ROMAR-385357 format. One line per field, with one value per atom (N, C-alpha, C): atom name; x, z, y; residue number from 1; residue in one letter. Coordinates in steps of 0.1 Angstrom, whole numbers, plus 5000, padded with zeros to 4 digits. Example, Ala and Ser with C-alpha at 12.3 -4.5 7.8 and 13.67 -1.06 7.14 Angstrom:
# ROMAR-385357
atome N_CA_C_N_CA_C
X 5132_5123_5132_5128_5137_5129
Z 5078_5078_5078_5071_5071_5079
Y 4943_4955_4967_4978_4989_5000
num 1_1_1_2_2_2
residu a_a_a_s_s_s
***
This chain:
# ROMAR-385357
atome N_CA_C_N_CA_C_N_CA_C_N_CA_C_N_CA_C_N_CA_C_N_CA_C_N_CA_C_N_CA_C_N_CA_C_N_CA_C_N_CA_C_N_CA_C_N_CA_C_N_CA_C_N_CA_C_N_CA_C_N_CA_C_N_CA_C_N_CA_C_N_CA_C_N_CA_C_N_CA_C_N_CA_C_N_CA_C_N_CA_C_N_CA_C_N_CA_C_N_CA_C_N_CA_C_N_CA_C_N_CA_C_N_CA_C_N_CA_C_N_CA_C_N_CA_C_N_CA_C_N_CA_C_N_CA_C_N_CA_C_N_CA_C_N_CA_C_N_CA_C_N_CA_C_N_CA_C_N_CA_C_N_CA_C_N_CA_C_N_CA_C_N_CA_C_N_CA_C_N_CA_C_N_CA_C_N_CA_C_N_CA_C_N_CA_C_N_CA_C_N_CA_C_N_CA_C_N_CA_C_N_CA_C_N_CA_C_N_CA_C_N_CA_C_N_CA_C_N_CA_C_N_CA_C_N_CA_C_N_CA_C_N_CA_C_N_CA_C_N_CA_C_N_CA_C_N_CA_C_N_CA_C_N_CA_C_N_CA_C_N_CA_C_N_CA_C_N_CA_C_N_CA_C_N_CA_C_N_CA_C_N_CA_C_N_CA_C_N_CA_C_N_CA_C_N_CA_C_N_CA_C_N_CA_C_N_CA_C_N_CA_C_N_CA_C_N_CA_C_N_CA_C_N_CA_C_N_CA_C_N_CA_C_N_CA_C_N_CA_C_N_CA_C_N_CA_C_N_CA_C_N_CA_C_N_CA_C_N_CA_C_N_CA_C_N_CA_C_N_CA_C_N_CA_C_N_CA_C_N_CA_C_N_CA_C_N_CA_C_N_CA_C_N_CA_C_N_CA_C_N_CA_C_N_CA_C_N_CA_C_N_CA_C_N_CA_C_N_CA_C_N_CA_C_N_CA_C_N_CA_C_N_CA_C_N_CA_C_N_CA_C_N_CA_C_N_CA_C_N_CA_C_N_CA_C_N_CA_C_N_CA_C_N_CA_C_N_CA_C_N_CA_C_N_CA_C_N_CA_C_N_CA_C_N_CA_C_N_CA_C_N_CA_C_N_CA_C_N_CA_C_N_CA_C_N_CA_C_N_CA_C_N_CA_C_N_CA_C_N_CA_C_N_CA_C_N_CA_C_N_CA_C_N_CA_C_N_CA_C_N_CA_C_N_CA_C_N_CA_C_N_CA_C_N_CA_C_N_CA_C_N_CA_C_N_CA_C_N_CA_C_N_CA_C_N_CA_C_N_CA_C_N_CA_C_N_CA_C_N_CA_C_N_CA_C_N_CA_C_N_CA_C_N_CA_C_N_CA_C_N_CA_C_N_CA_C_N_CA_C_N_CA_C_N_CA_C_N_CA_C_N_CA_C_N_CA_C_N_CA_C_N_CA_C_N_CA_C_N_CA_C_N_CA_C_N_CA_C_N_CA_C_N_CA_C_N_CA_C_N_CA_C_N_CA_C_N_CA_C_N_CA_C_N_CA_C_N_CA_C_N_CA_C_N_CA_C_N_CA_C_N_CA_C_N_CA_C_N_CA_C_N_CA_C_N_CA_C_N_CA_C_N_CA_C_N_CA_C_N_CA_C_N_CA_C_N_CA_C_N_CA_C_N_CA_C_N_CA_C_N_CA_C_N_CA_C_N_CA_C_N_CA_C_N_CA_C_N_CA_C_N_CA_C_N_CA_C_N_CA_C_N_CA_C_N_CA_C_N_CA_C_N_CA_C_N_CA_C_N_CA_C_N_CA_C_N_CA_C_N_CA_C_N_CA_C_N_CA_C_N_CA_C_N_CA_C_N_CA_C_N_CA_C_N_CA_C_N_CA_C_N_CA_C_N_CA_C_N_CA_C_N_CA_C_N_CA_C_N_CA_C_N_CA_C_N_CA_C_N_CA_C_N_CA_C_N_CA_C_N_CA_C_N_CA_C_N_CA_C_N_CA_C_N_CA_C_N_CA_C_N_CA_C_N_CA_C_N_CA_C_N_CA_C_N_CA_C_N_CA_C_N_CA_C_N_CA_C_N_CA_C_N_CA_C_N_CA_C_N_CA_C_N_CA_C_N_CA_C_N_CA_C_N_CA_C_N_CA_C_N_CA_C_N_CA_C_N_CA_C_N_CA_C_N_CA_C_N_CA_C_N_CA_C_N_CA_C_N_CA_C_N_CA_C_N_CA_C_N_CA_C_N_CA_C_N_CA_C_N_CA_C_N_CA_C_N_CA_C_N_CA_C_N_CA_C_N_CA_C_N_CA_C_N_CA_C_N_CA_C_N_CA_C
X 4369_4364_4351_4350_4338_4326_4330_4319_4314_4323_4318_4310_4314_4306_4292_4292_4279_4270_4276_4268_4262_4270_4265_4254_4256_4245_4232_4234_4222_4215_4222_4216_4209_4215_4209_4196_4195_4183_4172_4176_4167_4161_4170_4165_4155_4157_4147_4134_4134_4122_4115_4122_4116_4112_4119_4116_4115_4104_4102_4102_4106_4107_4093_4089_4076_4077_4069_4069_4058_4062_4054_4050_4044_4040_4025_4019_4005_4004_3993_3992_3990_3994_3992_3977_3972_3957_3954_3946_3941_3926_3924_3910_3906_3895_3891_3877_3875_3862_3856_3845_3840_3828_3828_3817_3806_3795_3784_3787_3797_3801_3812_3816_3826_3840_3842_3855_3859_3872_3876_3887_3887_3897_3905_3918_3926_3934_3935_3944_3951_3964_3972_3980_3977_3983_3993_4005_4015_4023_4033_4041_4054_4058_4071_4070_4080_4080_4084_4075_4077_4082_4078_4083_4085_4094_4095_4083_4080_4068_4068_4079_4080_4078_4084_4082_4067_4061_4047_4038_4040_4032_4035_4047_4050_4044_4044_4038_4023_4016_4002_3998_4005_4002_4003_4013_4015_4003_3999_3988_3975_3973_3960_3960_3972_3973_3970_3974_3971_3956_3950_3936_3928_3933_3926_3925_3936_3936_3927_3927_3920_3905_3900_3886_3880_3889_3884_3878_3879_3874_3886_3882_3892_3896_3904_3907_3919_3920_3932_3934_3946_3949_3954_3950_3954_3954_3957_3957_3965_3978_3986_3991_3993_3997_4004_4014_4021_4024_4019_4021_4027_4036_4042_4039_4034_4031_4037_4046_4053_4046_4041_4035_4042_4051_4058_4066_4064_4072_4065_4053_4046_4049_4050_4051_4040_4032_4021_4023_4024_4027_4014_4009_3998_4001_3998_3998_3984_3982_3968_3968_3957_3954_3939_3935_3921_3922_3912_3912_3898_3898_3885_3882_3869_3863_3868_3870_3874_3863_3851_3839_3830_3822_3812_3800_3796_3784_3772_3763_3751_3739_3727_3716_3713_3712_3708_3718_3730_3739_3754_3762_3776_3783_3792_3799_3814_3820_3834_3841_3852_3860_3868_3863_3871_3885_3887_3901_3911_3905_3914_3918_3914_3920_3935_3939_3953_3960_3971_3978_3986_3987_3996_3989_3976_3969_3971_3973_3976_3991_3996_4010_4020_4016_4026_4023_4014_4012_4002_4003_3994_3990_3976_3971_3956_3951_3937_3931_3919_3912_3899_3896_3883_3878_3866_3859_3847_3846_3835_3827_3814_3805_3796_3791_3783_3770_3765_3752_3742_3730_3720_3721_3731_3732_3734_3729_3731_3739_3745_3753_3743_3744_3736_3743_3756_3765_3779_3787_3801_3808_3820_3828_3843_3850_3846_3838_3832_3824_3833_3829_3837_3838_3848_3850_3843_3840_3833_3826_3814_3806_3800_3800_3793_3783_3778_3768_3772_3784_3789_3802_3808_3821_3821_3829_3832_3846_3850_3863_3868_3880_3887_3900_3903_3915_3928_3927_3939_3935_3945_3942_3945_3948_3952_3940_3928_3916_3912_3917_3913_3919_3910_3914_3914_3917_3917_3903_3903_3890_3882_3889_3883_3891_3884_3869_3860_3849_3839_3826_3822_3810_3800_3787_3776_3768_3767_3758_3746_3734_3722_3716_3711_3705_3693_3692_3680_3668_3657_3644_3637_3629_3621_3611_3610_3600_3586_3578_3564_3557_3545_3538_3537_3534_3533_3546_3557_3570_3574_3571_3573_3565_3553_3544_3549_3554_3559_3571_3580_3592_3590_3578_3575_3562_3559_3546_3544_3555_3553_3551_3558_3557_3542_3538_3524_3514_3515_3506_3506_3518_3519_3512_3514_3507_3492_3487_3473_3467_3474_3470_3469_3480_3480_3469_3467_3457_3443_3441_3428_3425_3436_3434_3431_3438_3436_3422_3418_3404_3394_3396_3386_3385_3396_3396_3389_3393_3387_3371_3367_3352_3346_3353_3347_3345_3356_3355_3345_3345_3335_3321_3319_3305_3301_3311_3308_3305_3313_3311_3297_3294_3281_3270_3271_3261_3259_3270_3269_3262_3266_3260_3244_3240_3226_3219_3225_3219_3218_3229_3229_3218_3217_3207_3193_3191_3178_3174_3185_3182_3179_3186_3184_3170_3166_3152_3142_3145_3135_3134_3146_3146_3139_3141_3135_3119_3115_3101_3095_3102_3098_3097_3108_3108_3097_3094_3084_3070_3068_3055_3054_3065_3065_3063_3068_3066_3052_3046_3032_3023_3026_3018_3019_3031_3033_3024_3023_3015_3000_2996_2982_2979_2987_2985_2984_2994_2994_2981_2977_2964_2952_2952_2940_2940_2952_2953_2949_2951_2949_2934_2926_2912_2910_2921_2919_2926_2931_2938_2948_2959_2970_2976_2983_2990_3002_3006_3018_3030_3032_3044_3045_3033_3032_3036_3031_3035_3050_3057_3071_3078_3073_3080_3078_3066_3063_3070_3070_3077_3092_3096_3110_3115_3107_3110_3115_3122_3126_3114_3113_3102_3101_3112_3111_3106_3111_3106_3091_3087_3073_3064_3069_3061_3060_3072_3072_3062_3063_3054_3040_3036_3022_3017_3026_3022_3019_3027_3024_3011_3009_2997_2985_2987_2975_2972_2982_2979_2973_2976_2970_2956_2951_2938_2938_2949_2949_2947_2952_2951_2947_2943_2940_2946_2952_2958_2949_2947_2938_2946_2945_2952_2944_2950_2944_2954_2953_2962_2976_2986_2999_3001_2991_2993_2986_2991_2985_2980_2967_2961_2960_2965_2965_2954_2945_2933_2933_2929_2927_2915_2915_2904_2898_2886_2879_2864_2857_2843_2841_2848_2847_2853_2865_2872_2866_2859_2855_2844_2836_2826_2832_2843_2850_2857_2862_2868_2858_2846_2836_2831_2830_2825_2834
Z 6170_6163_6168_6182_6188_6185_6183_6180_6166_6157_6143_6143_6150_6151_6157_6167_6174_6164_6157_6147_6136_6131_6121_6126_6138_6144_6146_6151_6153_6140_6129_6116_6111_6114_6109_6116_6129_6137_6132_6129_6124_6110_6102_6089_6091_6100_6103_6107_6115_6120_6108_6100_6089_6078_6075_6064_6069_6075_6080_6069_6072_6062_6060_6047_6043_6041_6048_6046_6036_6025_6014_6014_6024_6025_6026_6020_6022_6030_6038_6047_6039_6044_6038_6039_6028_6027_6019_6025_6019_6014_6002_5997_5991_5996_5992_5987_5974_5967_5964_5972_5971_5961_5952_5942_5947_5941_5945_5942_5934_5931_5941_5950_5960_5956_5944_5940_5946_5950_5956_5949_5946_5940_5951_5953_5963_5957_5964_5960_5973_5973_5984_5980_5986_5982_5993_5989_5998_5992_5999_5994_5989_5990_5985_5982_5974_5971_5983_5988_6000_5996_5985_5980_5965_5960_5945_5940_5927_5922_5923_5920_5921_5935_5945_5959_5963_5958_5961_5956_5944_5938_5946_5949_5956_5970_5977_5991_5990_5980_5979_5975_5966_5962_5974_5982_5994_6004_6006_6016_6010_5997_5991_5992_5991_5992_6006_6016_6030_6033_6027_6029_6022_6011_6004_6013_6019_6029_6041_6046_6058_6055_6044_6041_6033_6026_6018_6005_6001_5989_5978_5966_5955_5951_5959_5957_5947_5942_5933_5933_5930_5928_5914_5908_5894_5891_5879_5875_5884_5887_5895_5887_5895_5889_5899_5895_5904_5896_5901_5894_5903_5897_5905_5898_5906_5900_5908_5902_5909_5904_5914_5911_5921_5915_5924_5934_5947_5957_5963_5957_5961_5952_5958_5951_5956_5946_5950_5943_5951_5947_5949_5939_5940_5937_5946_5944_5942_5932_5929_5925_5928_5924_5926_5920_5922_5929_5938_5946_5944_5937_5935_5947_5949_5961_5974_5974_5986_5997_5993_6002_5999_6009_6007_6002_5990_5983_5985_5993_5995_5987_5989_5981_5982_5994_5996_6005_6008_6017_6012_6016_6013_6027_6029_6042_6040_6047_6045_6059_6059_6072_6074_6069_6072_6066_6055_6050_6060_6068_6078_6090_6089_6099_6096_6083_6079_6084_6091_6096_6084_6084_6075_6062_6061_6049_6047_6057_6056_6055_6042_6039_6045_6045_6049_6063_6071_6085_6086_6096_6100_6088_6087_6076_6077_6069_6068_6060_6064_6057_6052_6039_6033_6027_6031_6024_6017_6004_5996_5992_5996_5992_5980_5974_5961_5964_5954_5954_5955_5961_5962_5975_5983_5996_6007_6019_6031_6041_6051_6061_6072_6074_6085_6098_6097_6109_6105_6115_6112_6126_6126_6138_6134_6140_6150_6142_6150_6145_6136_6124_6116_6122_6118_6123_6115_6103_6094_6083_6079_6069_6059_6046_6036_6030_6018_6012_6010_6004_6001_6008_6016_6021_6036_6042_6056_6058_6068_6069_6084_6085_6098_6097_6107_6106_6109_6112_6115_6117_6118_6119_6133_6143_6156_6163_6160_6167_6161_6150_6144_6151_6154_6159_6148_6151_6140_6134_6121_6115_6113_6116_6115_6105_6099_6101_6095_6102_6099_6095_6083_6078_6071_6074_6067_6060_6047_6039_6035_6034_6031_6019_6009_5997_6000_5994_5996_5989_5996_5991_5983_5973_5966_5976_5975_5984_5981_5992_5990_5987_5982_5978_5990_6002_6014_6017_6017_6019_6009_5997_5986_5988_5993_5995_6007_6018_6029_6026_6017_6014_6005_5998_5988_5992_6005_6009_6005_6006_6003_5988_5980_5965_5961_5968_5965_5968_5980_5984_5974_5970_5960_5947_5943_5930_5932_5943_5946_5946_5952_5953_5939_5931_5917_5909_5910_5902_5906_5920_5925_5920_5921_5916_5901_5894_5879_5876_5883_5880_5884_5895_5900_5890_5885_5875_5862_5858_5845_5847_5858_5861_5861_5868_5868_5855_5846_5833_5824_5825_5817_5821_5834_5839_5835_5836_5832_5817_5809_5795_5791_5798_5796_5799_5810_5815_5804_5799_5789_5776_5773_5761_5762_5775_5778_5777_5783_5783_5769_5761_5747_5739_5741_5734_5738_5751_5756_5750_5750_5744_5729_5723_5708_5705_5714_5712_5715_5725_5728_5717_5712_5701_5688_5686_5675_5677_5690_5692_5690_5695_5694_5679_5672_5658_5650_5653_5646_5648_5661_5664_5656_5656_5649_5634_5628_5614_5611_5620_5618_5619_5628_5630_5617_5611_5599_5587_5587_5577_5579_5591_5594_5591_5595_5592_5577_5570_5555_5548_5553_5548_5551_5563_5566_5557_5555_5547_5532_5528_5514_5513_5523_5522_5526_5532_5538_5531_5518_5511_5501_5499_5490_5485_5474_5469_5478_5479_5488_5484_5471_5465_5468_5469_5472_5487_5495_5510_5511_5504_5505_5500_5489_5484_5493_5497_5506_5519_5525_5538_5537_5524_5522_5529_5528_5533_5522_5525_5515_5513_5501_5498_5509_5514_5524_5537_5541_5554_5553_5542_5540_5541_5534_5535_5549_5556_5570_5579_5578_5586_5583_5570_5567_5571_5570_5574_5589_5597_5611_5614_5607_5609_5605_5594_5589_5600_5606_5616_5628_5631_5643_5639_5627_5623_5621_5618_5615_5601_5592_5578_5571_5558_5550_5536_5530_5517_5506_5495_5485_5472_5466_5453_5441_5434_5422_5410_5403_5392_5398_5394_5400_5412_5415_5426_5438_5450_5463_5469_5471_5477_5492_5500_5515_5520_5528_5533_5548_5554_5569_5573_5584_5589_5600_5599_5610_5606_5615_5612_5600_5599_5588_5576_5577_5565_5559_5567_5562_5551_5552_5542_5529_5530_5518_5511_5518_5512_5505_5511_5506_5493_5493_5480_5469
Y 1694_1681_1677_1677_1673_1682_1695_1705_1702_1698_1695_1683_1673_1660_1663_1671_1674_1681_1690_1698_1689_1680_1671_1662_1657_1648_1656_1669_1677_1680_1682_1685_1672_1661_1648_1646_1648_1646_1656_1668_1678_1674_1668_1663_1652_1643_1632_1638_1648_1655_1662_1668_1676_1667_1656_1648_1633_1630_1616_1606_1594_1583_1578_1576_1571_1556_1549_1534_1530_1524_1521_1507_1502_1488_1487_1476_1473_1461_1460_1448_1435_1424_1411_1408_1403_1401_1388_1380_1367_1370_1367_1368_1354_1348_1335_1336_1335_1337_1323_1319_1306_1306_1297_1295_1286_1286_1277_1262_1259_1246_1241_1249_1245_1249_1254_1259_1272_1274_1286_1293_1305_1313_1321_1317_1323_1334_1346_1356_1361_1361_1365_1377_1389_1401_1406_1410_1416_1426_1432_1443_1439_1426_1422_1407_1402_1388_1380_1371_1363_1349_1344_1331_1332_1324_1323_1316_1318_1312_1297_1291_1276_1271_1278_1274_1276_1287_1289_1277_1273_1263_1250_1247_1235_1234_1245_1246_1244_1251_1250_1235_1229_1215_1206_1208_1200_1202_1214_1217_1211_1212_1207_1192_1186_1171_1167_1174_1171_1173_1183_1186_1175_1169_1159_1146_1143_1132_1134_1147_1150_1150_1155_1156_1144_1137_1126_1130_1143_1148_1149_1147_1147_1161_1167_1181_1183_1195_1198_1213_1217_1231_1234_1245_1247_1262_1266_1280_1289_1285_1293_1306_1317_1329_1337_1345_1354_1367_1378_1391_1401_1410_1420_1434_1443_1456_1467_1475_1486_1499_1506_1519_1530_1538_1547_1540_1543_1537_1524_1521_1509_1497_1485_1473_1464_1459_1450_1436_1426_1412_1404_1397_1388_1374_1365_1351_1346_1338_1333_1318_1312_1298_1295_1284_1279_1265_1264_1251_1245_1234_1227_1218_1217_1209_1215_1228_1235_1234_1237_1237_1225_1222_1211_1217_1212_1217_1207_1211_1203_1208_1202_1206_1221_1226_1240_1247_1241_1246_1245_1254_1253_1254_1245_1244_1246_1256_1260_1258_1251_1251_1238_1227_1214_1214_1222_1222_1230_1238_1245_1237_1224_1214_1213_1215_1214_1227_1226_1238_1244_1257_1264_1268_1267_1272_1286_1294_1308_1309_1307_1305_1315_1327_1337_1343_1337_1341_1351_1360_1370_1379_1381_1390_1391_1400_1402_1390_1385_1374_1379_1377_1380_1368_1363_1352_1357_1355_1360_1348_1349_1338_1341_1331_1334_1341_1348_1355_1344_1347_1337_1329_1332_1325_1335_1331_1339_1332_1339_1332_1327_1314_1308_1308_1305_1305_1308_1314_1317_1317_1310_1309_1311_1320_1330_1341_1349_1361_1370_1373_1382_1396_1403_1417_1427_1423_1432_1424_1428_1421_1431_1427_1434_1425_1428_1420_1406_1404_1390_1387_1395_1394_1394_1384_1383_1386_1395_1400_1398_1393_1392_1400_1408_1417_1409_1396_1388_1374_1365_1351_1346_1355_1351_1344_1347_1342_1328_1324_1312_1300_1290_1277_1267_1254_1244_1243_1243_1241_1254_1265_1279_1287_1297_1300_1289_1288_1277_1285_1283_1290_1281_1283_1276_1286_1284_1293_1285_1292_1286_1293_1285_1291_1299_1311_1319_1312_1313_1307_1318_1315_1325_1331_1344_1351_1347_1345_1343_1356_1355_1367_1377_1372_1380_1387_1380_1385_1396_1393_1403_1416_1413_1425_1433_1426_1433_1441_1436_1443_1455_1455_1465_1472_1473_1478_1492_1501_1515_1517_1509_1510_1505_1495_1490_1500_1506_1517_1528_1532_1543_1540_1527_1523_1523_1518_1518_1532_1541_1555_1561_1558_1564_1558_1545_1538_1543_1544_1549_1564_1572_1586_1586_1578_1578_1573_1562_1557_1567_1574_1584_1595_1600_1610_1606_1594_1589_1588_1582_1581_1595_1604_1618_1624_1623_1629_1622_1609_1601_1604_1605_1609_1623_1632_1646_1646_1639_1639_1633_1622_1615_1624_1631_1640_1652_1656_1667_1662_1649_1644_1642_1638_1636_1650_1660_1673_1678_1676_1680_1674_1660_1653_1657_1660_1665_1678_1687_1700_1699_1690_1689_1684_1674_1668_1679_1687_1698_1708_1712_1721_1716_1703_1696_1696_1694_1694_1707_1718_1731_1735_1731_1734_1727_1715_1707_1714_1717_1724_1737_1745_1757_1755_1745_1742_1738_1730_1727_1739_1748_1760_1769_1769_1776_1770_1757_1750_1753_1752_1755_1769_1779_1793_1795_1788_1790_1785_1773_1767_1776_1782_1790_1803_1809_1821_1817_1805_1801_1795_1796_1792_1778_1771_1758_1747_1750_1739_1745_1737_1741_1728_1730_1719_1716_1704_1700_1707_1708_1714_1729_1736_1750_1752_1743_1744_1743_1734_1732_1745_1751_1762_1775_1777_1789_1788_1776_1774_1771_1770_1767_1754_1744_1731_1722_1712_1702_1693_1686_1677_1666_1661_1650_1655_1667_1673_1676_1682_1685_1672_1662_1649_1643_1644_1639_1647_1660_1669_1667_1666_1664_1650_1640_1626_1627_1634_1635_1642_1654_1661_1654_1646_1638_1627_1621_1611_1617_1630_1636_1642_1641_1646_1661_1667_1681_1684_1676_1678_1665_1667_1655_1658_1648_1649_1642_1649_1644_1643_1631_1629_1635_1644_1650_1649_1638_1636_1634_1641_1640_1649_1657_1666_1661_1665_1662_1675_1675_1687_1685_1694_1694_1702_1697_1704_1703_1715_1715_1706_1700_1692_1700_1704_1712_1714_1720_1723_1731_1742_1751_1746_1740_1736_1723_1715_1702_1704_1713_1716_1720_1728_1732_1721_1712_1700_1691_1690_1681_1687_1700_1707_1705
num 1_1_1_2_2_2_3_3_3_4_4_4_5_5_5_6_6_6_7_7_7_8_8_8_9_9_9_10_10_10_11_11_11_12_12_12_13_13_13_14_14_14_15_15_15_16_16_16_17_17_17_18_18_18_19_19_19_20_20_20_21_21_21_22_22_22_23_23_23_24_24_24_25_25_25_26_26_26_27_27_27_28_28_28_29_29_29_30_30_30_31_31_31_32_32_32_33_33_33_34_34_34_35_35_35_36_36_36_37_37_37_38_38_38_39_39_39_40_40_40_41_41_41_42_42_42_43_43_43_44_44_44_45_45_45_46_46_46_47_47_47_48_48_48_49_49_49_50_50_50_51_51_51_52_52_52_53_53_53_54_54_54_55_55_55_56_56_56_57_57_57_58_58_58_59_59_59_60_60_60_61_61_61_62_62_62_63_63_63_64_64_64_65_65_65_66_66_66_67_67_67_68_68_68_69_69_69_70_70_70_71_71_71_72_72_72_73_73_73_74_74_74_75_75_75_76_76_76_77_77_77_78_78_78_79_79_79_80_80_80_81_81_81_82_82_82_83_83_83_84_84_84_85_85_85_86_86_86_87_87_87_88_88_88_89_89_89_90_90_90_91_91_91_92_92_92_93_93_93_94_94_94_95_95_95_96_96_96_97_97_97_98_98_98_99_99_99_100_100_100_101_101_101_102_102_102_103_103_103_104_104_104_105_105_105_106_106_106_107_107_107_108_108_108_109_109_109_110_110_110_111_111_111_112_112_112_113_113_113_114_114_114_115_115_115_116_116_116_117_117_117_118_118_118_119_119_119_120_120_120_121_121_121_122_122_122_123_123_123_124_124_124_125_125_125_126_126_126_127_127_127_128_128_128_129_129_129_130_130_130_131_131_131_132_132_132_133_133_133_134_134_134_135_135_135_136_136_136_137_137_137_138_138_138_139_139_139_140_140_140_141_141_141_142_142_142_143_143_143_144_144_144_145_145_145_146_146_146_147_147_147_148_148_148_149_149_149_150_150_150_151_151_151_152_152_152_153_153_153_154_154_154_155_155_155_156_156_156_157_157_157_158_158_158_159_159_159_160_160_160_161_161_161_162_162_162_163_163_163_164_164_164_165_165_165_166_166_166_167_167_167_168_168_168_169_169_169_170_170_170_171_171_171_172_172_172_173_173_173_174_174_174_175_175_175_176_176_176_177_177_177_178_178_178_179_179_179_180_180_180_181_181_181_182_182_182_183_183_183_184_184_184_185_185_185_186_186_186_187_187_187_188_188_188_189_189_189_190_190_190_191_191_191_192_192_192_193_193_193_194_194_194_195_195_195_196_196_196_197_197_197_198_198_198_199_199_199_200_200_200_201_201_201_202_202_202_203_203_203_204_204_204_205_205_205_206_206_206_207_207_207_208_208_208_209_209_209_210_210_210_211_211_211_212_212_212_213_213_213_214_214_214_215_215_215_216_216_216_217_217_217_218_218_218_219_219_219_220_220_220_221_221_221_222_222_222_223_223_223_224_224_224_225_225_225_226_226_226_227_227_227_228_228_228_229_229_229_230_230_230_231_231_231_232_232_232_233_233_233_234_234_234_235_235_235_236_236_236_237_237_237_238_238_238_239_239_239_240_240_240_241_241_241_242_242_242_243_243_243_244_244_244_245_245_245_246_246_246_247_247_247_248_248_248_249_249_249_250_250_250_251_251_251_252_252_252_253_253_253_254_254_254_255_255_255_256_256_256_257_257_257_258_258_258_259_259_259_260_260_260_261_261_261_262_262_262_263_263_263_264_264_264_265_265_265_266_266_266_267_267_267_268_268_268_269_269_269_270_270_270_271_271_271_272_272_272_273_273_273_274_274_274_275_275_275_276_276_276_277_277_277_278_278_278_279_279_279_280_280_280_281_281_281_282_282_282_283_283_283_284_284_284_285_285_285_286_286_286_287_287_287_288_288_288_289_289_289_290_290_290_291_291_291_292_292_292_293_293_293_294_294_294_295_295_295_296_296_296_297_297_297_298_298_298_299_299_299_300_300_300_301_301_301
residu m_m_m_r_r_r_v_v_v_i_i_i_a_a_a_s_s_s_t_t_t_i_i_i_l_l_l_w_w_w_l_l_l_f_f_f_c_c_c_c_c_c_g_g_g_l_l_l_l_l_l_l_l_l_f_f_f_p_p_p_t_t_t_v_v_v_k_k_k_c_c_c_e_e_e_i_i_i_p_p_p_l_l_l_e_e_e_y_y_y_a_a_a_i_i_i_e_e_e_v_v_v_g_g_g_s_s_s_d_d_d_g_g_g_l_l_l_a_a_a_k_k_k_w_w_w_t_t_t_i_i_i_q_q_q_c_c_c_s_s_s_s_s_s_v_v_v_l_l_l_q_q_q_s_s_s_f_f_f_e_e_e_t_t_t_f_f_f_i_i_i_s_s_s_n_n_n_v_v_v_q_q_q_s_s_s_l_l_l_v_v_v_s_s_s_e_e_e_a_a_a_r_r_r_i_i_i_e_e_e_t_t_t_g_g_g_r_r_r_n_n_n_m_m_m_s_s_s_a_a_a_a_a_a_r_r_r_f_f_f_a_a_a_m_m_m_t_t_t_t_t_t_n_n_n_v_v_v_s_s_s_g_g_g_s_s_s_y_y_y_t_t_t_i_i_i_v_v_v_k_k_k_y_y_y_q_q_q_f_f_f_q_q_q_w_w_w_t_t_t_m_m_m_f_f_f_a_a_a_i_i_i_n_n_n_e_e_e_t_t_t_d_d_d_r_r_r_i_i_i_k_k_k_i_i_i_g_g_g_d_d_d_v_v_v_f_f_f_e_e_e_v_v_v_a_a_a_g_g_g_l_l_l_f_f_f_l_l_l_f_f_f_g_g_g_e_e_e_g_g_g_i_i_i_v_v_v_n_n_n_i_i_i_v_v_v_h_h_h_p_p_p_a_a_a_g_g_g_y_y_y_t_t_t_v_v_v_e_e_e_s_s_s_v_v_v_v_v_v_p_p_p_k_k_k_e_e_e_h_h_h_e_e_e_a_a_a_s_s_s_t_t_t_l_l_l_t_t_t_l_l_l_t_t_t_w_w_w_w_w_w_g_g_g_i_i_i_a_a_a_d_d_d_f_f_f_k_k_k_s_s_s_g_g_g_e_e_e_p_p_p_k_k_k_i_i_i_t_t_t_l_l_l_v_v_v_q_q_q_k_k_k_k_k_k_p_p_p_l_l_l_t_t_t_f_f_f_l_l_l_e_e_e_l_l_l_l_l_l_q_q_q_q_q_q_n_n_n_i_i_i_f_f_f_s_s_s_v_v_v_i_i_i_g_g_g_i_i_i_i_i_i_v_v_v_l_l_l_v_v_v_g_g_g_a_a_a_g_g_g_s_s_s_g_g_g_s_s_s_l_l_l_y_y_y_f_f_f_f_f_f_r_r_r_t_t_t_k_k_k_k_k_k_h_h_h_r_r_r_k_k_k_e_e_e_i_i_i_e_e_e_k_k_k_a_a_a_g_g_g_s_s_s_q_q_q_r_r_r_l_l_l_m_m_m_e_e_e_a_a_a_i_i_i_g_g_g_a_a_a_e_e_e_g_g_g_d_d_d_e_e_e_e_e_e_r_r_r_i_i_i_v_v_v_s_s_s_l_l_l_l_l_l_r_r_r_n_n_n_a_a_a_g_g_g_g_g_g_q_q_q_l_l_l_r_r_r_q_q_q_s_s_s_a_a_a_i_i_i_a_a_a_n_n_n_q_q_q_c_c_c_r_r_r_f_f_f_s_s_s_k_k_k_s_s_s_k_k_k_t_t_t_s_s_s_i_i_i_l_l_l_l_l_l_s_s_s_k_k_k_m_m_m_e_e_e_g_g_g_e_e_e_g_g_g_k_k_k_v_v_v_k_k_k_r_r_r_i_i_i_e_e_e_r_r_r_g_g_g_r_r_r_q_q_q_k_k_k_i_i_i_v_v_v_a_a_a_l_l_l_i_i_i_g_g_g_k_k_k_e_e_e_e_e_e_r_r_r_n_n_n_a_a_a_v_v_v_e_e_e_d_d_d
***
């Protein structure tokens, strides 16, 4: 009989070693989300029902009433809720309520802590405490020092270090950044923008200058070609007149040189102004004559 009992006990111990018991509890946690108007949203999360909903409401109302007397502020608690969520082997219970006038709201500061002069605000005892402050504020002072901090949340891993009136927190409203502060915070971005703008402006100036230079060179070349072409056309007219005995009708010059009437007129006006030729009206025709020692006598005759 003893052998059988010993064998059963041995098998039970082996079973405990092979299949350890899983504890499906979550730590007790207080989350207090403070708004810029001094209102606080409380959420108490635990792994089992610690109080009935009616008892919870009654206890909170009693504590808020004591805090109202302690601080002299017209506080109240509302929007109570209790939810239970079972997921597998886990049970999550949440107690929630809103506490108006929880914090002191000044012009540019929010002060948290005088309500903690009332004992028992942490209803269920030891647990993690998270205090979330509103955006647009920074922490000016906090007692005792938080164990962990993120952008808007201060966290303590327990309430053992809290004395009466603690945690005590002062938040100060962020001031708009000055131009210099904004520049200092974004100095690398500003430098990058300046470099890009400078590079873009330099490239634009280079291409515009290059384009302008090409346009000038093109215009100069065009003027040069025009000048060369004009001189060549005048030489053709002079040569044509010499071969014709010193004078020709203007229309004949246009036909033989294959010039338009307007171009012929412009060229002859220029040559006439330079004293190279002379135009003589004969009826509806214009006779063009060379001006020179030899040609002059022929014109006069």
